[in-house]
ZASEVO-863139 format. One record per residue (C-alpha): x, y, z; residue number from 1; residue in one letter. Coordinates in nm, 3 decimals. Example, Ala and Ser with C-alpha at 12.3 -4.5 7.8 and 13.67 -1.06 7.14 Angstrom:
% ZASEVO-863139
+---------+---------+---------+-----+-----+
|    east |   north |      up |   n | res |
+---------+---------+---------+-----+-----+
|   1.230 |  -0.450 |   0.780 |   1 |   A |
|   1.367 |  -0.106 |   0.714 |   2 |   S |
+---------+---------+---------+-----+-----+
END
This chain:
% ZASEVO-863139
+---------+---------+---------+-----+-----+
|    east |   north |      up |   n | res |
+---------+---------+---------+-----+-----+
|   6.334 |   3.750 |  -0.141 |   1 |   M |
|   6.395 |   4.091 |  -0.297 |   2 |   G |
|   6.559 |   4.228 |   0.017 |   3 |   A |
|   6.773 |   3.916 |   0.049 |   4 |   Y |
|   6.899 |   3.951 |  -0.306 |   5 |   R |
|   6.977 |   4.316 |  -0.244 |   6 |   A |
|   7.193 |   4.263 |   0.066 |   7 |   I |
|   7.319 |   3.907 |   0.030 |   8 |   R |
|   7.669 |   4.012 |  -0.077 |   9 |   H |
|   7.698 |   4.246 |   0.223 |  10 |   R |
|   7.589 |   3.972 |   0.463 |  11 |   L |
|   7.837 |   3.725 |   0.313 |  12 |   E |
|   8.121 |   3.978 |   0.340 |  13 |   E |
|   8.043 |   4.033 |   0.711 |  14 |   A |
|   8.049 |   3.662 |   0.802 |  15 |   L |
|   8.355 |   3.510 |   0.966 |  16 |   P |
|   8.556 |   3.257 |   0.765 |  17 |   T |
|   8.392 |   2.916 |   0.760 |  18 |   G |
|   8.040 |   3.044 |   0.829 |  19 |   V |
|   7.796 |   3.003 |   0.541 |  20 |   H |
|   7.480 |   3.201 |   0.470 |  21 |   L |
|   7.168 |   3.008 |   0.378 |  22 |   R |
|   6.834 |   3.148 |   0.260 |  23 |   Y |
|   6.526 |   3.032 |   0.451 |  24 |   A |
|   6.216 |   3.179 |   0.294 |  25 |   G |
|   5.961 |   3.161 |   0.020 |  26 |   R |
|   6.074 |   3.082 |  -0.333 |  27 |   P |
|   6.090 |   3.386 |  -0.562 |  28 |   W |
|   5.745 |   3.488 |  -0.684 |  29 |   R |
|   5.572 |   3.805 |  -0.797 |  30 |   A |
|   5.346 |   3.792 |  -0.491 |  31 |   S |
|   5.491 |   3.833 |  -0.139 |  32 |   P |
|   5.248 |   3.587 |   0.022 |  33 |   S |
|   5.071 |   3.261 |  -0.045 |  34 |   E |
|   4.732 |   3.415 |  -0.122 |  35 |   G |
|   4.521 |   3.217 |   0.125 |  36 |   Y |
|   4.542 |   3.277 |   0.501 |  37 |   P |
|   4.577 |   2.908 |   0.586 |  38 |   T |
|   4.848 |   2.853 |   0.325 |  39 |   A |
|   5.028 |   3.167 |   0.445 |  40 |   H |
|   5.030 |   3.046 |   0.808 |  41 |   I |
|   5.156 |   2.703 |   0.704 |  42 |   R |
|   5.432 |   2.851 |   0.487 |  43 |   E |
|   5.533 |   3.100 |   0.756 |  44 |   Q |
|   5.559 |   2.816 |   1.009 |  45 |   D |
|   5.783 |   2.623 |   0.768 |  46 |   R |
|   6.010 |   2.924 |   0.718 |  47 |   I |
|   6.050 |   2.991 |   1.090 |  48 |   V |
|   6.120 |   2.624 |   1.164 |  49 |   R |
|   6.377 |   2.604 |   0.885 |  50 |   E |
|   6.547 |   2.926 |   0.996 |  51 |   A |
|   6.569 |   2.811 |   1.359 |  52 |   L |
|   6.666 |   2.454 |   1.275 |  53 |   G |
|   6.353 |   2.299 |   1.428 |  54 |   S |
|   6.221 |   1.971 |   1.290 |  55 |   P |
|   5.900 |   1.984 |   1.083 |  56 |   P |
|   5.578 |   1.866 |   1.246 |  57 |   I |
+---------+---------+---------+-----+-----+
END
C-alpha cells in the first residue's frame, strides 16, 4: 500500500472525468505479506479477483 499512497494523487489527476480510482489490495500493515504461504496465496487470489471484477469462489 505504500506505493499506492505515494502515487495515488498522480493517478487520480490522470484519470478522465467520471472515472474513479479504487484500491484493491491488502489493508495497511507493517508486513508486506500474510506470513503463511497458504494465507498469502488466498489473499493474493482475492486481490486479483477484486481488481479484475471476478466473483469470489
